[in-house]
C-alpha positions as CSV (number, residue, x, y, z in Angstrom):
1,M,39.0,11.1,6.1
2,L,37.9,10.2,9.6
3,D,39.2,6.9,10.9
4,A,37.1,4.6,13.1
5,T,38.4,6.0,16.3
6,D,37.6,9.6,15.3
7,L,34.0,8.6,14.4
8,I,33.6,6.8,17.7
9,D,34.8,9.8,19.5
10,L,32.1,11.9,17.8
11,I,29.5,9.4,19.0
12,R,30.8,9.1,22.5
13,V,30.3,12.9,23.0
14,Y,26.5,12.2,23.3
15,N,26.4,8.4,23.8
16,P,29.3,7.1,26.0
17,N,27.6,3.7,25.9
18,T,28.0,3.3,22.2
19,N,28.8,-0.2,20.9
20,E,32.4,0.5,19.7
21,A,32.9,-3.0,18.4
22,L,29.8,-2.6,16.2
23,I,30.9,0.7,14.8
24,K,34.4,-0.6,14.1
25,A,33.1,-3.7,12.4
26,A,30.9,-1.6,10.1
27,Y,33.8,0.7,9.4
28,V,36.0,-2.2,8.4
29,F,33.3,-4.0,6.4
30,G,32.4,-0.9,4.5
31,G,36.0,0.0,3.8
32,K,36.7,-3.5,2.5
33,M,33.6,-3.6,0.3
34,H,34.4,-0.1,-1.3
35,E,38.1,-0.8,-1.6
36,G,39.5,0.5,-4.9
37,Q,36.3,2.6,-5.7
38,K,36.7,6.3,-6.3
39,R,34.4,9.3,-6.2
40,H,34.2,11.8,-9.0
41,S,36.6,14.0,-7.0
42,G,39.2,11.2,-7.0
43,D,38.8,10.6,-3.2
44,P,38.3,7.1,-1.9
45,Y,34.6,6.2,-2.2
46,F,34.3,5.1,1.4
47,S,35.0,8.7,2.5
48,H,31.4,9.5,1.5
49,P,29.7,7.0,3.8
50,I,32.0,8.1,6.6
51,E,30.9,11.8,6.1
52,V,27.3,10.7,6.0
53,A,27.8,8.9,9.4
54,A,29.5,12.0,10.8
55,L,26.5,14.2,9.7
56,L,24.2,11.9,11.6
57,T,26.3,12.1,14.8
58,E,25.5,15.9,14.7
59,Q,21.9,14.9,15.2
60,Q,22.9,12.5,18.1
61,L,21.4,9.4,16.4
62,D,21.6,5.9,17.6
63,D,24.2,3.3,16.7
64,A,22.0,1.4,14.2
65,T,21.5,4.6,12.2
66,I,25.3,5.4,12.2
67,V,26.1,1.9,11.1
68,T,23.5,2.1,8.3
69,A,25.2,5.3,7.1
70,L,28.5,3.5,6.9
71,L,27.0,0.6,5.0
72,H,24.3,2.4,3.0
73,D,25.9,1.9,-0.5
74,T,27.4,-1.5,0.1
75,V,24.4,-3.5,-1.2
76,E,23.9,-1.3,-4.2
77,D,27.5,-0.6,-5.3
78,T,29.6,-3.6,-4.0
79,R,29.5,-7.4,-4.0
80,A,27.9,-7.3,-0.5
81,S,24.3,-8.7,-0.3
82,Y,21.4,-8.2,2.1
83,A,22.2,-11.6,3.5
84,D,25.8,-10.6,4.2
85,V,24.7,-7.5,6.1
86,A,22.1,-9.3,8.0
87,E,24.5,-12.1,9.0
88,Q,27.2,-9.7,10.4
89,F,25.0,-6.8,11.7
90,G,21.6,-8.2,12.3
91,T,18.2,-7.9,10.7
92,E,17.4,-4.3,11.9
93,I,20.5,-2.8,10.2
94,A,20.0,-5.0,7.1
95,E,16.4,-3.7,6.8
96,L,17.6,-0.1,7.2
97,V,20.4,-0.5,4.6
98,D,17.9,-2.2,2.2
99,G,15.5,0.7,2.7
100,V,18.1,3.3,1.9
101,T,19.1,1.3,-1.2
102,K,15.6,1.2,-2.5
103,L,15.2,5.0,-2.0
104,T,18.5,5.6,-3.9
105,N,17.0,3.7,-6.8
106,L,13.8,5.8,-7.0
107,Q,13.8,8.3,-9.8
108,L,11.8,11.0,-8.0
109,S,12.2,13.6,-10.8
110,S,10.8,11.3,-13.6
111,T,7.5,11.5,-15.4
112,E,4.4,12.3,-13.5
113,T,2.9,8.8,-13.4
114,K,6.1,7.2,-12.4
115,Q,6.9,10.0,-10.0
116,S,3.6,9.5,-8.1
117,E,4.3,5.7,-7.7
118,N,7.8,6.5,-6.5
119,F,6.4,9.0,-4.0
120,R,4.2,6.2,-2.7
121,K,7.3,4.0,-2.3
122,L,9.1,6.8,-0.6
123,F,6.4,7.3,2.0
124,M,6.1,3.5,2.4
125,A,9.8,3.3,3.3
126,M,9.3,6.2,5.7
127,S,6.4,4.5,7.4
128,K,8.5,1.4,8.1
129,D,11.3,3.3,9.7
130,L,11.9,7.0,9.5
131,R,15.7,6.5,10.1
132,V,15.8,5.4,6.5
133,I,15.0,8.9,5.3
134,L,17.3,10.5,7.8
135,V,20.2,8.5,6.3
136,K,19.1,9.4,2.8
137,L,18.8,13.1,3.6
138,A,22.3,13.1,5.1
139,D,23.5,11.2,2.0
140,R,22.0,13.9,-0.3
141,L,23.4,16.7,1.8
142,H,27.0,15.4,1.5
143,N,26.5,14.8,-2.2
144,M,25.3,18.4,-2.7
145,R,28.2,19.7,-0.7
146,T,30.6,17.9,-3.2
147,I,28.4,18.3,-6.3
148,R,31.0,20.4,-8.2
149,H,32.8,17.2,-9.1
150,M,29.8,15.9,-11.2
151,T,29.2,16.7,-14.8
152,P,27.1,19.9,-15.4
153,E,24.1,17.9,-16.6
154,K,24.2,15.7,-13.5
155,Q,24.6,18.7,-11.3
156,V,21.4,20.3,-12.7
157,Q,19.5,17.0,-12.3
158,K,20.5,16.5,-8.7
159,A,20.0,20.1,-7.8
160,R,16.5,20.2,-9.2
161,E,15.6,16.9,-7.5
162,T,17.0,18.4,-4.2
163,M,15.0,21.6,-4.6
164,D,11.8,19.9,-5.5
165,I,11.8,16.9,-3.2
166,Y,14.6,16.5,-0.6
167,A,14.7,20.1,0.7
168,P,10.9,20.4,1.2
169,L,10.9,16.9,2.8
170,A,13.6,17.9,5.3
171,G,11.6,21.0,6.1
172,R,8.4,19.0,6.5
173,M,10.2,16.7,8.9
174,G,11.2,19.8,11.0
175,M,14.9,19.7,10.0
176,H,15.0,23.4,9.0
177,W,18.7,23.8,9.1
178,M,19.1,21.0,6.6
179,R,16.3,22.3,4.4
180,E,18.0,25.8,4.2
181,E,21.4,24.3,3.3
182,L,20.0,21.9,0.7
183,E,18.0,24.8,-0.9
184,D,21.1,27.1,-1.0
185,L,23.4,24.4,-2.4
186,A,20.8,23.6,-5.1
187,F,20.3,27.4,-5.7
188,R,24.0,27.7,-6.3
189,V,23.7,25.2,-9.2
190,L,20.3,26.2,-10.7
191,N,20.7,30.0,-10.5
192,P,24.3,31.0,-9.8
193,D,24.0,34.5,-11.1
194,A,21.0,35.3,-8.9
195,R,22.8,33.9,-5.8
196,A,26.0,35.9,-6.6
197,S,24.0,39.1,-7.1
198,I,22.3,38.7,-3.6
199,I,25.7,38.1,-2.0
200,R,27.2,41.2,-3.7
201,R,24.3,43.3,-2.4
202,F,24.8,41.9,1.1
203,I,28.4,43.0,1.0
204,T,27.4,46.5,-0.3
205,L,24.8,46.8,2.5
206,Q,27.3,45.9,5.2
207,K,29.7,48.5,3.9
208,E,27.0,51.1,4.0
209,T,25.5,50.3,7.4
210,G,28.0,48.0,9.1
211,N,27.3,44.6,10.4
212,V,24.0,45.2,12.3
213,V,23.7,41.6,13.5
214,P,26.0,41.9,16.6
215,K,24.5,45.3,17.4
216,I,20.8,44.1,17.4
217,T,21.9,41.0,19.2
218,E,23.4,43.1,22.0
219,D,20.3,45.3,22.0
220,I,18.0,42.3,22.7
221,R,20.4,40.9,25.4
222,T,20.4,44.2,27.2
223,A,16.6,44.5,27.1
224,L,16.2,40.9,28.5
225,F,18.9,41.5,31.2
226,T,17.1,44.6,32.3
227,A,13.9,42.5,32.6
228,G,15.7,39.9,34.6
229,I,15.5,37.2,32.0
230,E,18.4,34.8,31.3
231,A,18.4,33.7,27.6
232,R,20.7,32.8,24.8
233,V,20.5,35.3,21.9
234,S,21.9,34.8,18.4
235,G,21.4,36.4,15.0
236,R,22.3,35.9,11.4
237,A,21.6,37.1,7.9
238,K,19.2,34.9,6.0
239,K,20.4,32.5,3.4
240,P,20.7,33.8,-0.2
241,Y,17.9,31.4,-1.5
242,S,15.5,32.5,1.3
243,I,16.0,36.1,0.4
244,W,15.6,35.4,-3.4
245,R,12.4,33.5,-2.7
246,K,11.0,36.4,-0.7
247,M,12.0,38.8,-3.6
248,E,10.1,36.6,-6.0
249,E,7.0,36.1,-3.8
250,K,6.7,39.8,-2.9
251,K,7.9,41.1,-6.3
252,Q,10.3,43.4,-4.6
253,G,13.9,44.4,-5.2
254,F,16.6,43.7,-2.6
255,S,16.7,47.3,-1.4
256,R,12.9,47.2,-0.6
257,L,13.1,43.9,1.2
258,S,12.8,44.3,5.0
259,D,13.4,41.2,7.2
260,I,16.6,39.9,5.8
261,Y,18.0,39.4,9.3
262,G,16.8,36.8,11.8
263,F,17.3,36.5,15.5
264,R,16.7,33.7,18.0
265,V,16.1,33.8,21.7
266,I,16.3,30.5,23.6
267,C,15.1,30.7,27.2
268,A,14.3,28.2,30.0
269,T,10.5,27.8,30.1
270,E,7.4,28.3,28.1
271,D,6.2,31.1,30.4
272,E,9.5,32.9,29.8
273,C,8.8,32.7,26.0
274,Y,5.8,35.0,26.5
275,R,7.8,37.2,28.9
276,V,10.5,37.6,26.2
277,L,7.8,38.4,23.7
278,G,6.4,41.2,25.9
279,V,9.9,42.6,26.4
280,I,10.6,42.7,22.7
281,H,7.2,44.3,21.8
282,R,7.7,47.0,24.5
283,R,11.2,47.8,23.3
284,W,10.4,47.8,19.5
285,S,7.3,48.3,17.4
286,S,5.7,45.0,16.2
287,V,4.8,44.7,12.6
288,P,1.0,44.0,12.2
289,G,0.2,40.6,10.6
290,R,3.7,39.2,11.2
291,F,3.1,37.3,14.5
292,K,2.8,33.5,14.7
293,D,2.4,31.5,17.9
294,Y,3.5,27.9,17.1
295,V,3.8,27.3,20.9
296,S,0.1,27.2,21.6
297,Q,-0.6,25.8,18.1
298,P,2.4,23.6,17.1
299,K,3.0,22.4,13.6
300,T,2.2,18.8,12.9
301,N,5.9,17.9,12.7
302,G,6.4,19.0,16.3
303,Y,7.8,22.5,15.6
304,R,7.1,25.0,18.4
305,S,8.3,28.6,18.5
306,I,6.9,32.2,18.7
307,H,7.7,34.3,15.6
308,T,7.4,38.0,15.5
309,T,8.7,40.8,13.3
310,V,9.6,44.2,14.7
311,S,11.1,47.4,13.5
312,G,14.6,47.3,15.0
313,R,17.7,49.5,15.0
314,D,17.4,52.3,12.3
315,G,13.9,51.1,11.4
316,K,15.1,47.9,9.9
317,R,12.6,45.0,10.2
318,V,13.9,41.9,11.8
319,E,12.3,38.6,12.6
320,V,12.7,37.2,16.1
321,Q,12.0,33.6,17.1
322,I,11.5,32.7,20.7
323,R,11.6,29.2,22.1
324,T,12.8,26.9,24.9
325,K,15.9,24.7,24.7
326,Q,13.8,21.6,24.2
327,M,11.7,23.3,21.5
328,H,15.0,24.4,19.9
329,E,16.2,20.8,19.8
330,V,13.1,19.7,17.9
331,A,13.3,22.7,15.7
332,E,16.9,21.8,14.7
333,T,16.5,18.1,14.3
334,G,12.8,17.6,13.8
335,V,11.6,14.0,13.8
336,A,15.2,12.9,14.3
337,A,14.8,14.1,17.9
338,H,12.8,10.9,18.6
339,W,16.1,8.9,18.3
340,A,18.4,11.4,19.9
341,Y,20.8,10.3,22.7
342,R,22.4,12.2,25.5
343,D,24.8,10.8,28.0
344,G,24.2,7.3,26.7
345,Q,20.4,7.5,27.1
346,R,17.5,8.1,24.7
347,V,16.4,11.7,25.2
348,Q,12.7,12.0,26.3
349,N,11.9,15.3,24.6
350,P,8.2,16.1,25.4
351,F,8.0,18.1,22.1
352,A,9.4,15.4,19.8
353,V,6.7,13.9,17.6
354,D,6.2,10.2,17.6
355,P,7.4,9.2,14.1
356,S,4.6,6.7,13.6
357,K,2.0,9.3,14.4
358,W,3.7,11.9,12.2
359,V,3.7,9.5,9.1
360,Q,0.1,8.6,9.8
361,Q,-0.8,12.3,9.8
362,L,1.1,12.7,6.6
363,T,-0.5,9.8,4.8
364,D,-4.1,10.2,6.1
365,R,-4.9,12.7,3.4
366,F,-3.5,10.4,0.7
367,G,-6.2,7.8,1.5
368,T,-8.9,9.7,-0.4
369,V,-7.0,9.6,-3.7
370,E,-7.8,6.8,-6.2
371,D,-4.9,4.7,-7.2
372,E,-5.0,5.6,-10.8
373,D,-5.3,9.4,-10.2
374,H,-1.6,10.2,-10.2
375,D,-1.9,13.9,-10.5
376,E,-4.2,14.0,-7.5
377,F,-1.7,12.0,-5.4
378,L,1.2,14.3,-6.3
379,E,-1.0,17.3,-5.4
380,H,-1.5,15.8,-1.9
381,V,2.2,15.1,-1.5
382,K,3.4,18.4,-2.6
383,L,0.9,20.4,-0.6
384,E,1.9,18.5,2.5
385,M,5.6,19.0,1.9
386,Y,5.8,22.5,0.3
387,S,3.2,24.6,2.1
388,D,3.3,26.2,5.5
389,Q,0.1,26.1,7.5
390,V,-2.6,28.5,8.6
391,F,-4.7,28.0,11.7
392,C,-8.4,29.0,11.5
393,F,-11.1,28.7,14.2
394,S,-14.6,27.2,14.0
395,P,-17.5,29.1,15.6
396,K,-17.1,26.6,18.5
397,G,-13.4,27.4,18.9
398,D,-12.0,24.3,17.3
399,V,-8.7,24.7,15.4
400,I,-8.6,23.7,11.7
401,K,-5.2,23.4,10.1
402,L,-4.9,24.1,6.4
403,P,-2.1,24.8,3.9
404,R,-1.2,28.4,3.2
405,G,-3.5,29.8,0.4
406,A,-6.5,27.7,1.5
407,T,-10.0,29.0,0.9
408,P,-13.3,28.7,2.9
409,L,-14.1,25.8,0.5
410,D,-11.0,23.9,1.6
411,Y,-12.0,24.7,5.2
412,A,-15.5,23.2,4.6
413,Y,-14.2,20.0,3.2
414,A,-11.6,19.8,6.0
415,I,-14.5,19.6,8.4
416,H,-16.5,17.1,6.5
417,T,-17.2,16.1,2.9
418,R,-20.9,16.6,3.4
419,I,-20.4,20.2,4.6
420,G,-18.2,20.9,1.6
421,H,-20.8,19.5,-0.8
422,R,-23.6,21.7,0.7
423,C,-21.5,24.9,1.0
424,V,-23.1,28.0,-0.4
425,G,-21.1,30.7,1.3
426,A,-18.8,31.6,4.2
427,K,-18.3,34.2,6.9
428,V,-14.8,35.1,8.0
429,D,-14.6,37.0,11.3
430,G,-18.3,37.6,11.0
431,L,-18.3,39.1,7.5
432,R,-19.6,37.4,4.4
433,V,-16.8,36.7,1.9
434,P,-16.5,35.0,-1.5
435,L,-15.5,31.3,-1.5
436,W,-12.2,32.1,-3.3
437,T,-11.0,34.3,-0.3
438,R,-7.5,33.2,0.9
439,L,-7.7,32.5,4.7
440,R,-5.1,33.9,7.1
441,N,-3.9,32.8,10.5
442,G,-6.2,33.2,13.5
443,Q,-9.4,33.9,11.4
444,S,-12.7,32.6,12.5
445,V,-14.6,30.8,9.7
446,E,-18.3,29.9,9.5
447,I,-19.6,27.8,6.6
448,I,-23.1,28.5,5.3
449,T,-24.8,25.4,3.9
450,A,-28.1,24.6,2.0
451,E,-29.9,21.4,1.3
452,G,-29.9,20.5,-2.4
453,Q,-26.6,22.3,-3.1
454,R,-24.1,20.3,-5.2
455,P,-20.4,20.9,-6.0
456,Q,-20.0,23.2,-9.0
457,P,-17.3,22.7,-11.8
458,T,-15.9,26.2,-10.9
459,W,-15.0,24.9,-7.5
460,M,-12.1,23.0,-9.0
461,D,-10.4,26.3,-9.6
462,I,-11.2,27.6,-6.1
463,A,-10.1,24.7,-3.9
464,I,-6.4,24.1,-3.4
465,T,-6.2,21.0,-1.1
466,G,-6.1,17.6,-2.5
467,R,-8.9,16.4,-0.2
468,A,-11.3,19.1,-1.4
469,K,-10.4,18.6,-5.1
470,A,-10.8,14.8,-4.9
471,A,-14.2,15.1,-3.2
472,I,-15.4,17.7,-5.8
473,R,-14.1,15.7,-8.7
474,K,-15.8,12.5,-7.4
475,S,-19.1,14.3,-6.9
476,L,-19.0,15.8,-10.4
477,K,-18.1,12.5,-11.9
478,E,-21.0,10.8,-10.2
479,E,-23.4,13.5,-11.2
480,H,-22.5,13.2,-14.9
481,R,-22.1,9.4,-14.8
482,D,-25.7,8.7,-16.0
483,R,-25.3,11.1,-18.8
484,F,-22.0,9.5,-19.8
485,I,-23.5,6.0,-19.7
486,K,-26.4,7.1,-21.9
487,L,-24.1,8.7,-24.4
488,G,-21.7,5.7,-24.3
489,R,-24.5,3.3,-25.1
490,E,-25.5,5.3,-28.2
491,L,-21.9,5.5,-29.4
492,T,-21.2,1.7,-29.0
493,R,-24.6,0.9,-30.6
494,A,-23.6,2.9,-33.7
495,A,-20.1,1.4,-33.7
496,F,-21.4,-2.2,-33.5
497,E,-24.0,-1.6,-36.2
498,H,-21.2,-0.3,-38.4
499,V,-19.7,-3.8,-38.5
500,G,-23.0,-5.6,-38.6
501,K,-23.2,-6.5,-34.9
502,K,-25.3,-5.7,-31.9
503,A,-24.1,-4.1,-28.7
504,T,-25.8,-6.5,-26.4
505,D,-25.3,-6.5,-22.6
506,K,-23.3,-9.8,-23.0
507,A,-21.1,-8.3,-25.7
508,L,-20.4,-5.2,-23.6
509,A,-19.7,-7.3,-20.5
510,T,-17.2,-9.3,-22.5
511,A,-15.6,-6.2,-23.9
512,A,-15.3,-4.7,-20.4
513,K,-13.5,-7.9,-19.3
514,E,-11.1,-7.7,-22.3
515,L,-10.3,-4.0,-21.5
516,S,-9.8,-4.8,-17.8
517,L,-12.8,-2.7,-16.7
518,Q,-15.2,-3.5,-13.8
519,D,-18.3,-4.0,-15.8
520,A,-20.4,-2.9,-18.8
521,A,-21.6,0.2,-16.9
522,Q,-18.0,1.4,-16.4
523,L,-17.3,0.6,-20.1
524,L,-20.1,2.8,-21.3
525,E,-19.2,5.6,-18.9
526,F,-15.6,5.6,-20.2
527,V,-16.9,5.7,-23.8
528,G,-19.3,8.5,-23.0
529,S,-16.5,10.5,-21.3
530,T,-14.2,9.8,-24.2
531,E,-11.6,8.0,-22.1
532,I,-11.9,5.1,-24.5
533,S,-13.4,5.0,-28.0
534,A,-16.3,2.9,-29.2
535,R,-14.0,1.5,-31.9
536,E,-11.8,0.1,-29.2
537,V,-14.8,-1.7,-27.7
538,V,-15.6,-3.3,-31.0
539,Q,-11.9,-4.2,-31.6
540,A,-11.8,-5.9,-28.2
541,I,-14.4,-8.4,-29.3
542,Y,-13.7,-8.5,-33.1
543,P,-10.0,-7.7,-33.5
544,D,-8.8,-7.0,-37.0
545,L,-6.4,-9.7,-38.2
546,A,-2.8,-8.7,-38.7
547,D,-1.6,-8.1,-42.3
548,P,-0.2,-11.5,-43.4
549,S,2.2,-9.8,-45.8
550,Q,4.1,-8.2,-42.8
551,V,4.7,-11.5,-41.0
552,P,7.0,-14.4,-42.3
553,R,4.9,-17.5,-43.2
554,I,5.8,-20.8,-41.5
555,D,6.0,-24.1,-43.4
556,P,3.6,-26.4,-41.6
557,N,6.2,-29.2,-41.9
558,R,8.8,-27.0,-40.0
559,A,6.5,-25.4,-37.4
560,V,8.5,-26.7,-34.4
561,A,12.1,-25.9,-33.5
562,G,14.5,-28.2,-31.6
563,L,13.8,-31.5,-33.5
564,S,16.7,-33.8,-34.2
565,K,17.3,-35.0,-37.8
566,G,14.7,-37.7,-38.8
567,M,12.5,-37.0,-35.8
568,T,8.7,-36.9,-36.6
569,V,6.3,-34.8,-34.5
570,K,2.6,-34.9,-33.8
571,R,0.2,-32.8,-31.6
572,A,-1.1,-34.6,-28.5
573,G,-4.9,-34.9,-28.5
574,C,-5.2,-34.4,-24.8
575,C,-4.1,-30.8,-24.7
576,Q,-4.1,-29.8,-28.4
577,P,-1.2,-27.3,-28.2
578,V,-1.1,-24.4,-30.7
579,P,1.6,-22.0,-31.7
580,G,2.1,-19.4,-29.0
581,E,1.9,-21.9,-26.2
582,R,4.9,-23.2,-24.3
583,I,5.4,-26.8,-25.4
584,V,7.5,-29.9,-24.6
585,G,8.0,-33.1,-26.7
586,I,7.6,-36.6,-25.3
587,R,9.2,-39.5,-27.2
588,H,7.0,-42.6,-28.0
589,S,8.8,-45.7,-29.3
590,G,7.9,-46.3,-32.9
591,E,5.6,-43.2,-33.0
592,G,8.0,-40.3,-32.9
593,V,7.5,-37.2,-30.6
594,F,4.2,-35.9,-29.4
595,L,3.8,-32.2,-28.6
596,H,2.2,-31.3,-25.2
597,A,1.3,-27.9,-23.7
598,I,3.7,-27.4,-20.8
599,A,0.7,-27.3,-18.4
600,C,-0.9,-30.6,-19.7
601,E,-2.0,-32.9,-16.9
602,A,-0.8,-35.9,-18.9
603,L,2.8,-34.9,-18.2
604,V,2.4,-35.6,-14.5
605,A,2.6,-39.4,-15.1
606,L,5.9,-38.8,-17.0
607,D,7.8,-36.9,-14.3
608,D,10.0,-40.0,-13.5
609,Q,11.0,-40.5,-17.2
610,P,13.1,-37.4,-18.0
611,D,15.0,-39.3,-20.8
612,R,11.8,-39.1,-22.9
613,W,11.4,-35.3,-22.6
614,V,12.5,-33.1,-25.6
615,D,13.0,-29.3,-25.3
616,L,11.0,-27.8,-28.2
617,H,9.4,-24.5,-29.1
618,W,7.4,-23.0,-32.0
619,H,9.0,-21.1,-34.8
620,E,7.9,-17.4,-34.8
621,G,5.9,-16.2,-37.7
622,L,2.5,-16.7,-39.4
623,H,1.4,-20.3,-39.0
624,P,-1.3,-21.8,-41.3
625,A,-4.7,-22.2,-39.8
626,G,-4.3,-26.0,-39.4
627,S,-4.2,-26.6,-35.7
628,A,-7.5,-28.1,-34.6
629,V,-8.7,-27.1,-31.1
630,T,-11.9,-28.5,-29.5
631,L,-14.2,-25.9,-27.9
632,N,-16.9,-26.9,-25.4
633,A,-19.9,-24.5,-25.7
634,T,-23.3,-24.3,-24.1
635,I,-25.7,-22.4,-26.4
636,T,-29.4,-21.6,-26.3
637,N,-31.7,-24.0,-28.2
638,G,-33.2,-21.3,-30.5
639,T,-33.7,-20.7,-34.1
640,G,-30.6,-19.7,-36.0
641,V,-28.3,-19.7,-32.9
642,L,-26.0,-22.5,-34.1
643,G,-25.8,-20.9,-37.6
644,R,-24.8,-17.6,-36.0
645,I,-22.1,-19.2,-34.0
646,C,-20.7,-20.9,-37.1
647,T,-20.8,-17.5,-38.9
648,L,-18.9,-15.8,-36.0
649,I,-16.2,-18.5,-36.3
650,G,-16.0,-17.9,-40.1
651,E,-15.7,-14.1,-39.7
652,Q,-12.6,-14.7,-37.6
653,K,-11.1,-16.5,-40.6
654,A,-11.2,-19.9,-38.7
655,N,-12.6,-23.2,-40.1
656,I,-14.9,-25.7,-38.4
657,S,-13.5,-29.2,-39.0
658,D,-15.9,-31.2,-36.8
659,L,-19.0,-30.6,-34.6
660,H,-20.7,-32.9,-32.0
661,F,-23.8,-32.5,-29.9
662,I,-23.0,-34.0,-26.5
663,D,-26.1,-32.9,-24.6
664,R,-29.5,-31.9,-25.9
665,K,-32.1,-30.2,-23.7
666,P,-35.3,-28.4,-24.5
667,D,-33.7,-25.0,-23.7
668,Y,-30.0,-25.5,-24.5
669,F,-27.4,-27.6,-26.4
670,R,-23.9,-28.6,-25.4
671,I,-21.6,-29.0,-28.4
672,L,-18.0,-29.8,-29.1
673,V,-16.6,-27.8,-32.0
674,D,-13.3,-28.5,-33.6
675,V,-11.9,-25.2,-34.9
676,N,-8.7,-24.9,-37.0
677,V,-6.7,-21.8,-35.8
678,R,-3.3,-20.3,-36.6
679,D,-2.0,-19.7,-33.0
680,L,-3.0,-18.8,-29.5
681,E,-3.9,-15.3,-30.4
682,H,-6.2,-16.4,-33.2
683,L,-7.8,-18.9,-30.8
684,H,-8.4,-16.1,-28.3
685,G,-10.0,-13.9,-30.9
686,V,-12.4,-16.8,-31.9
687,M,-13.4,-17.5,-28.4
688,T,-13.9,-13.9,-27.5
689,A,-16.2,-13.4,-30.5
690,I,-18.3,-16.5,-29.6
691,D,-18.4,-15.7,-25.9
692,A,-19.8,-12.2,-26.6
693,D,-22.9,-13.7,-28.2
694,T,-26.0,-13.4,-26.0
695,D,-27.1,-17.0,-26.7
696,V,-23.8,-18.5,-25.5
697,A,-24.1,-19.4,-21.8
698,S,-20.6,-20.8,-21.4
699,L,-17.5,-21.5,-23.5
700,E,-14.2,-23.2,-22.6
701,R,-11.4,-25.1,-24.2
702,H,-12.0,-28.8,-24.1
703,R,-9.3,-31.1,-22.6
704,D,-9.5,-34.9,-22.7
705,L,-6.9,-37.0,-21.0
706,N,-8.4,-40.1,-22.7
707,R,-6.9,-38.8,-25.9
708,A,-3.4,-38.7,-24.5
709,P,-0.9,-40.8,-26.6
């Protein structure tokens, strides 16, 4: 295990001005907090944060990120708090540690709905400070390197999460070396037999042909030297998982797979990159369709490099990547290059992407997704993280970036939603093609539109981007909305008539409110599209009462718990509390205890008399319908209206104990109705049924401080 001095030495290699006192303080604090804790391997737990910090020194990151690595588990796994970290190391580091803690608690491999919400939290944390995800990725890499000490079930869970989320995320951030290692470590757990088989075939191939990597490397060096170009050349066999994925994608066996070797040429300038390309293409035959120029068209994460595949020694296909030193730094560390130090100074790499812009580009496409559409959100996220890109050209020469596998329909919606909606066809490189054609790099695409064209349901199977799918789904939904509303109105009318009621606009508006919908129109749309049933709408206004036989009956004389022996209790007339409401008792000399709802305004005057307050609560169970509550209602002055209101109350199995007219006008009445109810839920049902009536203009619970005891 590295000690503090060893760790500081690693930092001083690229940052001689590092704050040694800060690093040592974090090392001591973390060691003290984790003292006595062990990892699954039996090693001291603090060895893990130290290794995470060491991984981040390889990316030449700043002191705050290194300190965060040392402390990243303290708030979650020890007695240390956010306040402790902030007090000793400052708000910046405390915020970073808090961000890593929150990411650790996200269950990214859970159910779809929760997963989408956790993805939102993940990108929210990234948008605040990308160093949080850099620490988390290093944390996951070290855990995967030591995963053998976990239980088999835990290994599979962590490996799947790594393969599905963290490895693609590392790649999407430009950290390709980390992506490859995470994928291979997860592959070792998820499919050990396949990995072992590929390694065995590699060994057999090397016995048959020898190790061709140094031979081809020397061939490239010789060709470049002859052309007068100084460059660093390296080569390697590709990772087992990368080879296995190519075998799966191309449906080919190992013996038929060509480019299993990769070579890299690092030169001085961008101009030399193209000179190197010319040398390699003159020396070996290029493979058609296997050329990508990410120098003139960089990836959104800042990656720049020229990729070409050629037939090398003995006809073997090999991939060659050509880039400058600065491009290589970004290719290796991705977004982390923004914080990289060299000789004590922040490195100003012209190819490093500004993290805030990168996150903005990443999240822009998420903005078109409705909050409740979890599947759509996940589709956006996974396309952005998992897919490589293709670059197509508009007739004017503009470059349109799309995920691999995109179609002309995706291209149309990438330009503008209006163009996508009106799309009737497409030309690719001047030739008319079907809308389901998969686009390739460098193709020129022209969209053919027509007035009056509308998105078709079959387009959902053609488009692959979340932006296109969301726009198509929204258009289809709007197109069918009127039909759904009409159908929903008929279904609710029949459902209401079945129970002897009318589906009036007022009733539907009340039901929409009860079901947390925007308005009656959305309610009818949801009924027509079968998202909710007409029966649910009826039940929202006229809920069926619970079966009394299933609930214990409460003696009316023992309805309240917390009373002392001999203590009598009465309901206060000011707030008329009912079972289900939070209550408090107030002692009155010679009169016993009066019950008040906890929010009763009469209690304000008693704040300075705490000796009179008694902590009480209702017994749980079925209370008798004996609690009178006064309702203040404004109703239309029409024939039969009052009788209908009384009938509604009776249908809810509630009794009217008193009724007063407090205002009479030619067109309306205001009345106070005393209704006996069981509990708060019963009262809510009574008020909902009354409020749904067309002739009820307003309804509220009546409060009267003059009736306070």
